[in-house]
C-alpha positions as CSV (number, residue, x, y, z in Angstrom):
1,M,0.0,0.0,0.0
2,P,1.7,3.2,-1.1
3,L,1.7,6.3,1.1
4,D,-0.6,9.1,-0.1
5,K,-0.2,12.8,0.2
6,V,-1.7,13.0,3.7
7,S,0.4,10.3,5.2
8,G,3.5,10.9,3.1
9,P,6.7,12.3,4.5
10,P,6.9,15.9,5.8
11,D,9.9,18.1,5.2
12,L,12.9,15.8,5.5
13,P,16.6,16.2,5.1
14,S,17.3,16.4,1.4
15,S,19.4,13.3,1.1
16,D,18.0,10.3,-0.7
17,A,19.2,8.0,2.1
18,S,17.1,10.0,4.7
19,L,14.0,9.7,2.5
20,R,14.6,6.0,1.8
21,A,14.9,5.4,5.6
22,F,11.7,7.3,6.3
23,M,9.8,5.5,3.5
24,N,11.1,2.1,4.6
25,T,10.1,2.7,8.2
26,S,6.7,3.9,7.1
27,Q,6.2,0.9,4.9
28,S,7.2,-1.3,7.8
29,F,4.4,0.2,9.9
30,I,1.9,-0.2,7.1
31,D,2.9,-3.9,6.7
32,S,2.5,-4.4,10.5
33,Y,-1.0,-2.8,10.4
34,T,-2.0,-4.9,7.5
35,T,-0.8,-8.1,9.4
36,L,-3.1,-7.1,12.3
37,T,-6.1,-6.8,10.0
38,L,-5.3,-10.1,8.4
39,H,-5.4,-11.6,11.9
40,G,-8.9,-10.3,12.4
41,F,-8.5,-6.9,14.0
42,K,-10.9,-4.3,12.6
43,P,-9.1,-1.6,10.5
44,E,-10.8,1.1,12.5
45,D,-9.3,-0.4,15.7
46,V,-5.9,-0.6,14.2
47,A,-6.1,3.0,12.9
48,R,-7.3,4.2,16.3
49,S,-4.4,2.5,18.0
50,M,-2.0,4.0,15.5
51,L,-3.3,7.4,16.2
52,A,-3.0,6.9,19.9
53,A,0.6,5.8,19.4
54,A,1.3,9.0,17.3
55,I,-0.1,11.1,20.1
56,N,2.1,9.3,22.6
57,F,5.1,10.0,20.4
58,Y,4.4,13.7,20.6
59,Q,4.2,13.5,24.4
60,I,7.4,11.4,24.7
61,F,9.4,13.9,22.7
62,D,7.8,16.9,24.4
63,I,6.4,18.2,21.1
64,H,2.7,17.9,22.1
65,H,2.3,21.7,21.7
66,A,2.6,21.2,17.9
67,L,-0.1,18.4,17.9
68,P,-3.3,20.6,17.6
69,E,-2.0,22.5,14.6
70,T,-0.7,19.2,13.0
71,L,-4.1,17.6,13.5
72,R,-5.9,20.6,12.0
73,L,-3.7,20.5,8.9
74,L,-4.3,16.8,8.5
75,A,-8.0,17.3,8.9
76,D,-8.1,20.1,6.4
77,S,-6.1,18.0,3.9
78,L,-8.5,15.0,4.4
79,E,-11.5,17.3,3.8
80,D,-10.0,18.9,0.8
81,S,-9.2,15.5,-0.8
82,H,-12.8,14.4,-0.4
83,N,-14.4,17.6,-1.9
């Protein structure tokens, strides 16, 4: 499953190696989520868990102050892509 413009990489270092590392890691997550659904977990439950993990990531790295704006941008992008 390829990454779309909403879940694709944000601004990253310009080197191809950095981009490949980011994309490989992202693909690994997608593969793991797919495996969970193949084992009977509902996609909605997997997605909710993934979102909770992302929020936890923001808290662990003490960047939670940026989360509301990030979520607004993602919501706007999702709405724009469906209109």
